Backbone as CSV, one residue per row, in Angstrom:
resi,resn,N_x,N_y,N_z,CA_x,CA_y,CA_z,C_x,C_y,C_z
1,VAL,-10.222,-21.944,-15.869,-8.948,-22.098,-15.175,-9.081,-23.195,-14.133
2,GLY,-8.154,-24.127,-14.158,-8.155,-25.207,-13.186,-6.915,-25.168,-12.321
3,CYS,-6.860,-26.044,-11.347,-5.723,-26.090,-10.426,-4.405,-26.247,-11.186
4,ILE,-4.420,-27.112,-12.200,-3.178,-27.452,-12.889,-2.602,-26.267,-13.658
5,ASP,-3.471,-25.339,-14.100,-2.986,-24.179,-14.855,-2.052,-23.315,-14.015
6,CYS,-2.405,-23.118,-12.771,-1.599,-22.264,-11.900,-0.486,-23.045,-11.205
7,HIS,-0.775,-24.281,-10.837,0.166,-25.028,-10.003,1.073,-25.979,-10.778
8,TYR,0.891,-26.034,-12.110,1.805,-26.870,-12.903,2.128,-26.198,-14.232
9,ASP,1.170,-26.182,-15.163,1.415,-25.540,-16.454,0.076,-25.234,-17.112
10,ILE,0.021,-24.157,-17.878,-1.234,-23.700,-18.471,-1.645,-24.599,-19.634
11,ASN,-2.906,-25.015,-19.615,-3.508,-25.806,-20.696,-2.741,-27.086,-21.003
12,THR,-2.055,-27.610,-20.026,-1.282,-28.824,-20.272,-2.175,-30.060,-20.208
13,THR,-1.780,-31.066,-20.931,-2.477,-32.360,-20.863,-1.613,-33.390,-20.149
14,LYS,-0.415,-32.966,-19.742,0.494,-33.879,-19.055,0.063,-34.067,-17.599
15,LYS,0.434,-35.183,-17.049,0.157,-35.437,-15.645,1.288,-34.867,-14.789
16,ALA,0.934,-34.423,-13.601,1.918,-33.838,-12.696,2.028,-34.674,-11.433
17,ASP,3.236,-34.791,-10.948,3.490,-35.466,-9.678,3.360,-34.429,-8.564
18,HIS,2.383,-34.604,-7.706,2.121,-33.616,-6.660,3.294,-33.444,-5.709
19,ARG,4.148,-34.419,-5.623,5.282,-34.326,-4.700,6.469,-33.595,-5.307
20,LYS,6.572,-33.589,-6.637,7.766,-33.029,-7.269,7.490,-31.862,-8.212
21,ASP,6.335,-31.848,-8.845,6.101,-30.903,-9.938,5.285,-29.677,-9.558
22,ILE,4.580,-29.737,-8.439,3.670,-28.650,-8.099,4.453,-27.385,-7.737
23,ARG,4.017,-26.253,-8.270,4.637,-24.963,-7.980,3.630,-24.078,-7.245
24,MET,4.139,-23.129,-6.489,3.275,-22.119,-5.889,3.005,-21.034,-6.925
25,ALA,1.801,-20.511,-6.906,1.412,-19.519,-7.914,1.918,-18.139,-7.510
26,THR,3.173,-17.873,-7.818,3.762,-16.570,-7.539,3.336,-15.568,-8.610
27,ALA,3.697,-14.309,-8.413,3.211,-13.247,-9.296,3.598,-13.481,-10.752
28,ASP,4.781,-14.033,-10.993,5.193,-14.271,-12.374,4.346,-15.352,-13.033
29,VAL,3.803,-16.267,-12.233,2.880,-17.268,-12.775,1.578,-16.594,-13.193
30,CYS,1.069,-15.700,-12.355,-0.147,-14.956,-12.704,0.059,-14.146,-13.985
31,ALA,1.297,-13.669,-14.179,1.601,-12.825,-15.334,1.445,-13.556,-16.659
32,ASN,1.468,-14.882,-16.639,1.266,-15.628,-17.883,-0.069,-15.291,-18.529
33,CYS,-1.063,-14.998,-17.700,-2.386,-14.641,-18.220,-2.717,-13.166,-18.003
34,HIS,-2.191,-12.598,-16.922,-2.527,-11.217,-16.555,-1.293,-10.336,-16.714
35,LEU,-0.778,-10.294,-17.925,0.495,-9.609,-18.164,0.394,-8.107,-17.932
36,GLN,-0.690,-7.487,-18.375,-0.816,-6.037,-18.213,-0.841,-5.650,-16.738
37,GLU,-1.639,-6.371,-15.951,-1.731,-6.064,-14.528,-0.377,-6.262,-13.837
38,PHE,0.315,-7.325,-14.214,1.640,-7.589,-13.649,2.615,-6.472,-14.018
39,ALA,2.576,-6.053,-15.284,3.482,-4.992,-15.742,3.182,-3.670,-15.038
40,GLU,1.904,-3.391,-14.812,1.539,-2.164,-14.096,2.113,-2.175,-12.687
41,ARG,1.965,-3.300,-12.012,2.493,-3.408,-10.646,4.013,-3.281,-10.649
42,GLU,4.670,-3.948,-11.595,6.129,-3.897,-11.663,6.640,-2.497,-11.991
43,SER,5.814,-1.695,-12.679,6.250,-0.345,-13.058,6.456,0.552,-11.843
44,GLU,5.970,0.141,-10.680,6.219,0.915,-9.463,7.711,1.034,-9.176
45,ARG,8.484,0.040,-9.595,9.931,0.059,-9.361,10.581,1.292,-9.995
46,ASP,10.037,1.716,-11.139,10.614,2.843,-11.873,9.898,4.156,-11.587
47,THR,8.667,4.064,-11.094,7.841,5.257,-10.926,8.257,6.086,-9.729
48,ILE,8.581,5.421,-8.634,8.840,6.162,-7.403,10.345,6.244,-7.147
49,THR,10.909,7.355,-7.559,12.312,7.669,-7.285,12.336,9.009,-6.561
50,TRP,13.085,9.084,-5.492,13.051,10.246,-4.608,14.152,11.241,-4.959
51,PRO,13.848,12.537,-4.891,14.810,13.570,-5.308,16.151,13.491,-4.596
52,LYS,16.135,13.170,-3.301,17.376,13.112,-2.526,17.547,11.753,-1.846
53,ASN,17.030,10.725,-2.523,17.191,9.345,-2.035,16.674,9.159,-0.609
54,GLN,15.535,9.809,-0.321,14.937,9.625,1.004,14.577,8.157,1.238
55,TRP,14.155,7.485,0.189,13.928,6.042,0.193,14.763,5.438,-0.932
56,PRO,15.115,4.157,-0.828,15.765,3.498,-1.964,14.856,3.526,-3.190
57,GLU,15.423,3.464,-4.356,14.657,3.547,-5.595,13.573,2.467,-5.643
58,GLY,12.368,2.903,-6.021,11.259,1.965,-6.141,10.527,1.663,-4.852
59,ARG,10.850,2.354,-3.778,10.220,2.086,-2.491,9.763,3.388,-1.842
60,PRO,8.711,3.288,-1.009,7.916,2.103,-0.686,6.906,1.796,-1.785
61,SER,6.663,0.523,-2.016,5.741,0.103,-3.072,5.349,-1.345,-2.845
62,HIS,4.302,-1.773,-3.529,3.957,-3.192,-3.508,5.011,-4.006,-4.255
63,ALA,5.561,-3.416,-5.313,6.481,-4.155,-6.178,7.768,-4.558,-5.466
64,LEU,8.142,-3.818,-4.420,9.386,-4.124,-3.701,9.149,-4.224,-2.196
65,ASP,7.960,-4.633,-1.802,7.670,-4.619,-0.369,8.394,-5.718,0.400
66,TYR,8.749,-6.817,-0.255,9.494,-7.858,0.466,10.927,-7.402,0.740
67,ARG,11.548,-6.759,-0.232,12.888,-6.222,-0.007,12.864,-5.185,1.111
68,ALA,11.815,-4.369,1.122,11.698,-3.361,2.176,11.570,-4.010,3.547
69,ASN,11.063,-5.221,3.578,10.878,-5.943,4.837,12.188,-6.516,5.363
70,VAL,12.968,-7.119,4.487,14.150,-7.862,4.946,15.434,-7.044,4.917
71,GLU,15.454,-5.939,4.177,16.683,-5.148,4.067,16.738,-4.041,5.115
72,VAL,16.369,-4.367,6.321,16.458,-3.419,7.431,17.111,-4.114,8.618
73,GLU,17.804,-3.330,9.438,18.565,-3.905,10.538,17.689,-4.651,11.535
74,VAL,16.496,-4.101,11.803,15.662,-4.699,12.841,15.203,-6.099,12.445
75,TYR,15.001,-6.332,11.141,14.569,-7.663,10.700,15.687,-8.676,10.921
76,ALA,16.896,-8.298,10.583,18.023,-9.219,10.730,18.392,-9.435,12.190
77,GLY,18.243,-8.385,13.007,18.723,-8.465,14.376,17.707,-8.953,15.388
78,MET,16.451,-9.068,14.997,15.413,-9.431,15.957,15.536,-10.899,16.359
79,SER,15.670,-11.139,17.650,15.828,-12.519,18.117,14.512,-13.284,18.078
80,GLN,13.386,-12.578,18.221,12.085,-13.242,18.166,11.671,-13.368,16.700
81,ARG,12.070,-14.467,16.066,11.856,-14.601,14.626,10.378,-14.668,14.259
82,GLU,9.545,-15.153,15.184,8.120,-15.213,14.870,7.538,-13.812,14.704
83,ILE,8.103,-12.827,15.411,7.644,-11.448,15.254,8.114,-10.898,13.912
84,ALA,9.364,-11.150,13.580,9.890,-10.693,12.294,9.102,-11.313,11.143
85,ASP,8.800,-12.603,11.266,8.049,-13.266,10.206,6.605,-12.795,10.162
86,GLY,6.119,-12.234,11.269,4.785,-11.649,11.250,4.706,-10.491,10.270
87,CYS,5.792,-9.722,10.166,5.836,-8.631,9.187,5.770,-9.190,7.765
88,THR,6.402,-10.336,7.575,6.452,-10.943,6.246,5.067,-11.353,5.759
89,GLN,4.147,-11.607,6.680,2.803,-12.021,6.276,2.150,-11.002,5.351
90,CYS,2.516,-9.740,5.507,1.978,-8.706,4.617,2.977,-8.292,3.543
91,HIS,4.254,-8.329,3.872,5.269,-7.835,2.943,5.643,-8.882,1.900
92,ILE,4.635,-9.408,1.207,4.903,-10.398,0.157,4.143,-10.083,-1.122
93,ASN,3.639,-8.843,-1.239,3.011,-8.455,-2.502,4.010,-8.515,-3.651
94,GLN,5.279,-8.322,-3.337,6.320,-8.392,-4.362,6.327,-9.753,-5.048
95,ASN,5.945,-10.776,-4.312,6.051,-12.142,-4.813,4.712,-12.778,-5.155
96,LYS,3.612,-12.175,-4.696,2.307,-12.817,-4.845,1.247,-11.800,-5.245
97,CYS,0.139,-12.298,-5.766,-0.999,-11.438,-6.095,-2.178,-11.668,-5.152
98,ASP,-2.151,-12.780,-4.415,-3.335,-13.140,-3.636,-3.423,-12.441,-2.282
99,MET,-2.535,-11.488,-2.021,-2.739,-10.654,-0.846,-3.955,-9.751,-1.050
100,CYS,-4.187,-9.341,-2.283,-5.373,-8.542,-2.615,-6.455,-9.407,-3.257
101,HIS,-6.040,-10.266,-4.180,-6.974,-11.140,-4.895,-6.981,-12.508,-4.206
102,THR,-7.731,-12.594,-3.113,-7.654,-13.742,-2.216,-7.949,-15.052,-2.939
103,ARG,-7.029,-16.019,-2.745,-7.252,-17.333,-3.337,-8.351,-18.077,-2.565
104,HIS,-9.061,-18.963,-3.229,-8.892,-19.383,-4.607,-10.010,-18.836,-5.492
105,GLU,-10.783,-17.959,-4.954,-11.841,-17.340,-5.754,-11.291,-16.214,-6.621
106,PHE,-10.306,-15.475,-6.105,-9.671,-14.368,-6.830,-10.708,-13.357,-7.323
107,SER,-11.638,-13.035,-6.458,-12.736,-12.145,-6.824,-12.241,-10.714,-7.016
108,VAL,-12.455,-10.179,-8.213,-12.103,-8.781,-8.470,-12.952,-7.866,-7.596
109,ALA,-14.223,-8.215,-7.439,-15.118,-7.397,-6.622,-14.616,-7.310,-5.186
110,ASP,-14.190,-8.440,-4.621,-13.696,-8.430,-3.241,-12.423,-7.603,-3.109
111,SER,-11.569,-7.656,-4.120,-10.302,-6.926,-4.042,-10.501,-5.422,-4.125
112,ARG,-11.663,-4.989,-4.585,-11.957,-3.558,-4.672,-12.477,-2.991,-3.362
113,LYS,-12.831,-3.845,-2.427,-13.408,-3.387,-1.169,-12.307,-3.000,-0.180
114,PRO,-12.566,-2.036,0.685,-11.539,-1.571,1.627,-10.961,-2.663,2.521
115,GLU,-11.755,-3.690,2.827,-11.239,-4.757,3.690,-10.018,-5.441,3.090
116,ALA,-9.965,-5.514,1.758,-8.805,-6.140,1.112,-7.532,-5.371,1.440
117,CYS,-7.631,-4.053,1.486,-6.473,-3.220,1.810,-6.194,-3.241,3.311
118,GLY,-7.274,-3.265,4.102,-7.138,-3.211,5.551,-6.447,-4.416,6.145
119,THR,-6.367,-5.517,5.389,-5.652,-6.698,5.873,-4.233,-6.341,6.283
120,CYS,-3.589,-5.486,5.508,-2.199,-5.100,5.783,-2.069,-3.645,6.233
121,HIS,-2.853,-2.778,5.640,-2.717,-1.348,5.936,-3.518,-0.989,7.182
122,SER,-3.052,-1.503,8.318,-3.714,-1.261,9.596,-2.693,-1.449,10.707
123,GLY,-3.079,-1.090,11.916,-2.178,-1.277,13.042,-1.440,-0.011,13.423
124,ALA,-0.696,-0.098,14.507,-0.085,1.084,15.112,0.896,1.797,14.191
125,ASP,1.594,1.047,13.331,2.631,1.687,12.519,2.116,2.214,11.190
126,HIS,0.886,1.877,10.813,0.276,2.460,9.611,-1.237,2.281,9.713
127,ILE,-1.882,3.254,10.349,-3.293,3.108,10.717,-4.228,3.572,9.591
128,ASN,-3.943,3.152,8.379,-4.742,3.584,7.229,-6.176,3.071,7.304
129,TRP,-6.346,1.798,7.667,-7.687,1.223,7.775,-8.500,1.951,8.844
130,GLU,-7.868,2.199,9.974,-8.567,2.882,11.056,-8.953,4.303,10.645
131,ALA,-8.044,4.985,9.954,-8.330,6.354,9.514,-9.491,6.369,8.522
132,TYR,-9.496,5.406,7.603,-10.562,5.367,6.599,-11.910,5.033,7.233
133,THR,-11.948,3.996,8.051,-13.236,3.560,8.596,-13.846,4.581,9.548
134,MET,-13.010,5.430,10.156,-13.534,6.462,11.049,-13.828,7.770,10.320
135,SER,-13.510,7.825,9.030,-13.776,9.037,8.254,-15.212,9.020,7.730
136,LYS,-15.652,10.146,7.207,-16.986,10.206,6.604,-17.075,9.276,5.398
137,HIS,-15.996,9.189,4.630,-15.986,8.251,3.502,-16.222,6.826,3.994
138,GLY,-15.488,6.446,5.040,-15.611,5.096,5.564,-16.981,4.812,6.148
139,LYS,-17.554,5.795,6.812,-18.881,5.604,7.401,-19.944,5.447,6.316
140,GLN,-19.773,6.155,5.200,-20.692,5.973,4.075,-20.572,4.562,3.501
141,TYR,-19.334,4.069,3.432,-19.131,2.699,2.950,-19.793,1.691,3.888
142,GLU,-19.612,1.873,5.196,-20.211,0.952,6.156,-21.736,0.972,6.071
143,ALA,-22.302,2.150,5.856,-23.757,2.290,5.849,-24.388,1.810,4.548
144,LYS,-23.693,2.019,3.422,-24.332,1.797,2.126,-23.594,0.822,1.215
145,GLY,-22.395,0.405,1.615,-21.554,-0.381,0.717,-22.176,-1.666,0.209
146,LYS,-23.045,-2.288,1.000,-23.644,-3.557,0.573,-24.566,-3.387,-0.634
147,SER,-25.027,-2.170,-0.864,-25.922,-1.933,-2.000,-25.176,-1.489,-3.252
148,TRP,-23.867,-1.264,-3.150,-23.090,-0.817,-4.305,-22.787,-1.995,-5.227
149,ASN,-22.651,-1.703,-6.491,-22.326,-2.738,-7.477,-20.808,-2.833,-7.609
150,TRP,-20.228,-3.860,-7.013,-18.777,-4.008,-6.992,-18.235,-4.677,-8.252
151,ASN,-19.129,-5.074,-9.136,-18.688,-5.754,-10.353,-18.425,-4.802,-11.515
152,VAL,-18.813,-3.535,-11.378,-18.480,-2.580,-12.431,-17.005,-2.211,-12.310
153,GLU,-16.416,-1.745,-13.402,-15.014,-1.346,-13.361,-14.834,-0.163,-12.414
154,LEU,-13.619,-0.045,-11.884,-13.352,1.024,-10.921,-13.717,2.398,-11.471
155,LYS,-13.444,2.616,-12.738,-13.714,3.929,-13.334,-15.203,4.258,-13.359
156,ASP,-16.046,3.234,-13.234,-17.491,3.441,-13.274,-18.143,3.328,-11.900
157,GLY,-17.322,3.192,-10.857,-17.868,2.970,-9.524,-18.819,4.061,-9.066
158,LEU,-18.449,5.316,-9.293,-19.288,6.426,-8.853,-20.484,6.632,-9.776
159,ALA,-20.242,6.579,-11.079,-21.296,6.897,-12.039,-22.301,5.764,-12.224
160,LYS,-21.818,4.515,-12.222,-22.688,3.379,-12.527,-22.819,2.379,-11.381
161,GLY,-21.874,2.413,-10.451,-21.883,1.420,-9.385,-22.655,1.827,-8.152
162,GLY,-23.159,3.051,-8.144,-23.930,3.509,-6.999,-23.097,3.905,-5.804
163,GLN,-21.777,4.017,-5.974,-20.920,4.367,-4.847,-21.184,5.800,-4.409
164,ALA,-21.481,5.957,-3.126,-21.753,7.279,-2.573,-20.520,7.888,-1.924
165,ALA,-19.417,7.149,-1.938,-18.166,7.629,-1.341,-17.018,6.829,-1.939
166,PRO,-15.815,7.384,-1.923,-14.672,6.663,-2.486,-14.181,5.557,-1.560
167,THR,-13.502,4.596,-2.140,-12.825,3.542,-1.390,-11.320,3.714,-1.570
168,CYS,-10.549,2.871,-0.909,-9.090,2.913,-1.084,-8.739,2.783,-2.564
169,ALA,-9.340,1.786,-3.217,-8.993,1.491,-4.603,-9.408,2.605,-5.550
170,SER,-10.561,3.215,-5.303,-11.048,4.222,-6.246,-10.194,5.479,-6.239
171,CYS,-9.415,5.699,-5.179,-8.515,6.851,-5.141,-7.066,6.466,-5.429
172,HIS,-6.596,5.391,-4.831,-5.169,5.078,-4.905,-4.769,4.341,-6.177
173,LEU,-5.716,3.722,-6.861,-5.396,3.088,-8.140,-5.612,4.038,-9.313
174,GLU,-6.131,5.220,-9.024,-6.411,6.207,-10.071,-5.251,7.187,-10.217
175,TYR,-4.933,7.507,-11.469,-3.933,8.541,-11.757,-4.287,9.183,-13.086
176,GLN,-4.546,10.485,-13.045,-4.908,11.242,-14.246,-6.065,10.594,-15.007
177,GLY,-7.043,10.100,-14.249,-8.253,9.557,-14.854,-8.191,8.099,-15.255
178,LYS,-7.030,7.459,-15.104,-6.894,6.051,-15.473,-6.599,5.217,-14.230
179,PHE,-7.063,3.963,-14.258,-6.901,3.065,-13.116,-5.953,1.930,-13.485
180,THR,-4.903,1.760,-12.686,-3.942,0.687,-12.925,-3.496,0.106,-11.582
181,HIS,-2.643,-0.918,-11.659,-2.110,-1.544,-10.451,-0.862,-0.831,-9.929
182,ASN,-0.496,0.281,-10.522,0.585,1.116,-9.998,-0.040,2.119,-9.032
183,VAL,0.261,1.975,-7.744,-0.413,2.801,-6.736,0.511,3.839,-6.098
184,VAL,1.671,4.099,-6.704,2.638,4.985,-6.045,2.865,6.301,-6.783
185,ARG,2.145,6.556,-7.848,2.439,7.746,-8.648,2.015,9.049,-7.980
186,LYS,1.216,8.952,-6.920,0.811,10.156,-6.189,1.412,10.199,-4.781
187,VAL,2.310,9.293,-4.477,2.898,9.238,-3.138,3.675,10.515,-2.843
188,ARG,3.418,11.094,-1.673,4.139,12.293,-1.225,4.787,12.060,0.142
189,TRP,3.982,11.631,1.111,4.489,11.392,2.463,4.995,9.960,2.637
190,ALA,4.535,9.062,1.807,5.026,7.679,1.780,4.760,6.904,3.068
191,ASN,3.655,7.218,3.737,3.189,6.431,4.886,4.044,6.591,6.135
192,TYR,5.292,7.009,5.975,6.190,7.176,7.118,6.832,8.560,7.048
193,PRO,6.100,9.590,7.461,6.589,10.967,7.281,7.816,11.315,8.094
194,PHE,8.160,10.463,9.093,9.325,10.761,9.922,10.632,10.294,9.283
195,VAL,10.559,9.638,8.122,11.784,9.266,7.414,12.554,10.546,7.081
196,PRO,13.847,10.596,7.383,14.620,11.824,7.152,14.498,12.337,5.718
197,GLY,14.185,13.617,5.598,14.102,14.255,4.292,12.721,14.299,3.687
198,ILE,11.770,13.537,4.226,10.418,13.527,3.670,9.722,14.862,3.923
199,ARG,9.802,15.343,5.143,9.143,16.602,5.503,9.651,17.750,4.633
200,GLU,10.961,17.807,4.444,11.556,18.894,3.673,11.213,18.800,2.186
201,ASN,10.794,17.620,1.754,10.525,17.396,0.337,9.115,17.805,-0.086
202,ILE,8.236,18.062,0.886,6.831,18.320,0.573,6.645,19.630,-0.192
203,LYS,7.510,20.591,0.016,7.399,21.883,-0.672,8.377,21.951,-1.844
204,THR,8.314,20.969,-2.732,9.184,20.935,-3.908,8.342,20.708,-5.153
205,ALA,8.942,20.929,-6.312,8.228,20.703,-7.572,7.835,19.240,-7.714
206,TRP,8.696,18.334,-7.218,8.414,16.891,-7.257,7.116,16.583,-6.513
207,ALA,6.987,17.127,-5.314,5.798,16.869,-4.501,4.586,17.634,-5.023
208,ASP,4.811,18.836,-5.560,3.694,19.634,-6.068,3.006,18.947,-7.251
209,LYS,3.787,18.285,-8.099,3.204,17.563,-9.228,2.289,16.446,-8.732
210,ARG,2.711,15.784,-7.684,1.904,14.712,-7.106,0.690,15.274,-6.366
211,LEU,0.871,16.428,-5.746,-0.262,17.088,-5.100,-1.329,17.444,-6.135
212,ASP,-0.909,17.969,-7.271,-1.861,18.314,-8.332,-2.618,17.078,-8.811
213,ALA,-1.925,15.940,-8.858,-2.596,14.698,-9.256,-3.640,14.292,-8.222
214,TRP,-3.331,14.513,-6.940,-4.317,14.228,-5.896,-5.521,15.156,-6.018
215,VAL,-5.264,16.417,-6.308,-6.371,17.365,-6.465,-7.297,16.900,-7.587
216,LYS,-6.720,16.422,-8.675,-7.544,15.935,-9.783,-8.379,14.736,-9.349
217,THR,-7.801,13.878,-8.523,-8.553,12.738,-7.999,-9.720,13.210,-7.144
218,CYS,-9.444,14.140,-6.251,-10.477,14.612,-5.324,-11.598,15.358,-6.044
219,THR,-11.255,16.022,-7.158,-12.272,16.814,-7.855,-13.238,15.953,-8.661
220,GLN,-13.095,14.641,-8.580,-14.154,13.783,-9.113,-15.443,13.985,-8.318
221,CYS,-15.288,14.419,-7.056,-16.448,14.633,-6.188,-16.494,16.046,-5.608
222,HIS,-15.329,16.649,-5.362,-15.257,17.923,-4.655,-14.786,19.043,-5.578
223,SER,-14.963,20.279,-5.130,-14.423,21.417,-5.861,-12.910,21.462,-5.671
224,GLU,-12.221,22.135,-6.585,-10.765,22.228,-6.472,-10.352,22.996,-5.224
225,SER,-11.083,24.058,-4.902,-10.719,24.851,-3.725,-10.853,24.019,-2.450
226,PHE,-11.906,23.213,-2.369,-12.080,22.349,-1.198,-10.960,21.318,-1.132
227,ALA,-10.645,20.709,-2.276,-9.616,19.670,-2.306,-8.271,20.225,-1.857
228,ARG,-7.887,21.369,-2.401,-6.589,21.950,-2.043,-6.559,22.363,-0.570
229,ALA,-7.656,22.922,-0.089,-7.702,23.342,1.309,-7.590,22.141,2.240
230,TYR,-8.261,21.049,1.898,-8.241,19.878,2.774,-6.880,19.187,2.739
231,LEU,-6.269,19.128,1.563,-4.942,18.523,1.463,-3.907,19.356,2.221
232,GLU,-4.055,20.684,2.185,-3.162,21.548,2.961,-3.374,21.323,4.458
233,TYR,-4.621,21.179,4.840,-4.959,20.897,6.238,-4.314,19.586,6.688
234,MET,-4.344,18.573,5.833,-3.722,17.291,6.160,-2.206,17.430,6.289
235,ASP,-1.605,18.193,5.384,-0.159,18.418,5.471,0.207,19.108,6.782
236,ASN,-0.552,20.137,7.132,-0.253,20.875,8.361,-0.421,19.992,9.593
237,GLY,-1.417,19.120,9.558,-1.589,18.180,10.660,-0.410,17.231,10.778
238,THR,0.120,16.816,9.630,1.289,15.935,9.635,2.509,16.662,10.186
239,TYR,2.679,17.928,9.800,3.785,18.721,10.351,3.697,18.789,11.879
240,SER,2.497,19.027,12.394,2.322,19.119,13.850,2.663,17.794,14.521
241,GLY,2.241,16.703,13.895,2.575,15.393,14.438,4.068,15.134,14.438
242,LEU,4.744,15.588,13.392,6.189,15.405,13.311,6.920,16.223,14.377
243,ASP,6.401,17.411,14.682,7.007,18.211,15.752,6.953,17.452,17.077
244,LYS,5.821,16.822,17.342,5.686,16.040,18.576,6.585,14.803,18.534
245,TYR,6.697,14.196,17.358,7.592,13.047,17.196,9.039,13.442,17.503
246,ASP,9.447,14.612,17.022,10.819,15.069,17.263,11.085,15.224,18.759
247,GLU,10.100,15.754,19.488,10.263,15.910,20.934,10.456,14.547,21.605
248,ALA,9.603,13.600,21.248,9.676,12.273,21.856,10.967,11.558,21.463
249,HIS,11.362,11.723,20.201,12.570,11.060,19.715,13.802,11.552,20.467
250,GLU,13.844,12.835,20.764,14.986,13.389,21.491,15.079,12.794,22.895
251,ILE,13.927,12.624,23.545,13.910,12.040,24.892,14.403,10.597,24.856
252,VAL,13.878,9.821,23.900,14.267,8.411,23.807,15.738,8.281,23.434
253,HIS,16.218,9.170,22.565,17.619,9.098,22.152,18.552,9.350,23.339
254,LYS,18.183,10.272,24.207,18.999,10.526,25.396,19.003,9.310,26.316
255,GLN,17.860,8.627,26.404,17.812,7.401,27.203,18.702,6.324,26.596
256,TYR,18.694,6.266,25.269,19.546,5.293,24.577,21.023,5.575,24.855
257,GLU,21.396,6.841,24.754,22.790,7.208,25.011,23.207,6.862,26.432
258,GLY,22.249,6.907,27.357,22.556,6.575,28.741,22.408,5.097,29.057
259,GLY,22.054,4.286,28.053,21.901,2.850,28.273,20.733,2.498,29.159
260,LEU,19.675,3.297,29.111,18.557,3.134,30.041,17.362,2.394,29.454
261,LEU,17.378,2.089,28.162,16.216,1.459,27.543,16.123,-0.018,27.919
262,THR,14.896,-0.487,28.129,14.669,-1.882,28.497,15.247,-2.819,27.438
263,GLY,16.064,-3.758,27.888,16.640,-4.736,26.976,17.847,-4.263,26.208
264,GLN,18.235,-3.018,26.400,19.330,-2.461,25.604,20.645,-3.206,25.828
265,ASN,20.851,-3.662,27.038,22.111,-4.335,27.360,21.966,-5.848,27.508
266,THR,20.734,-6.353,27.353,20.530,-7.784,27.609,19.923,-8.538,26.441
267,ASN,19.241,-7.858,25.515,18.464,-8.549,24.484,19.281,-8.772,23.212
268,ARG,20.483,-9.261,23.358,21.318,-9.583,22.200,22.125,-10.839,22.506
């Protein structure tokens, strides 16, 4: 693969004018060669549909993350455009593949490592990287990850790759024993549990099916009883956090009604 294959046309012998003909290698360009991976990622649009429309169809997902970024009031209304565009730096998986498969090496091994996910899945509003690195799984990765064989397929990471603990990819790309680029088939809380209707949806057949899929993932290493107990513990912790969120939200809402929030009357 050469520069011209991605930035002009595949296997072409024609010359390209760098000023007029060069294209950016968007996801549909990658699909010319990696059609299965592209189709798997695009299937997220159809996979995640919510029972009571808690989220728009196909969201949250990599396949529609740019729409999720721009189709919100805060993005349109924010006067500091550099801050709004800062969100866009991550919310472009919908259009590109190199957020995970960093150009121009596009190393599959690198994309399997937690750092590839931590580029975006970190920070105050989604502390996934911080949660992983401070967990026992993350500490095992930090201590032993350099000795693991990252070139084996994900399905062989534990058995043949020497992995002593799971990574983001080994759990979130797996569903019913198969690994694909569709990462939303087990979504239950959807990263933002305070979205209206998410909490009430956890005790439904829709969520239970996804919970069972998570249990199957966890039982690659743990017993079923341990997996179910720990997942229940995580759910209960989320409920407790939401109770505290509700208390804080009520206080802030009263301040909003009274026009007391900083910038409420001046930042428009």
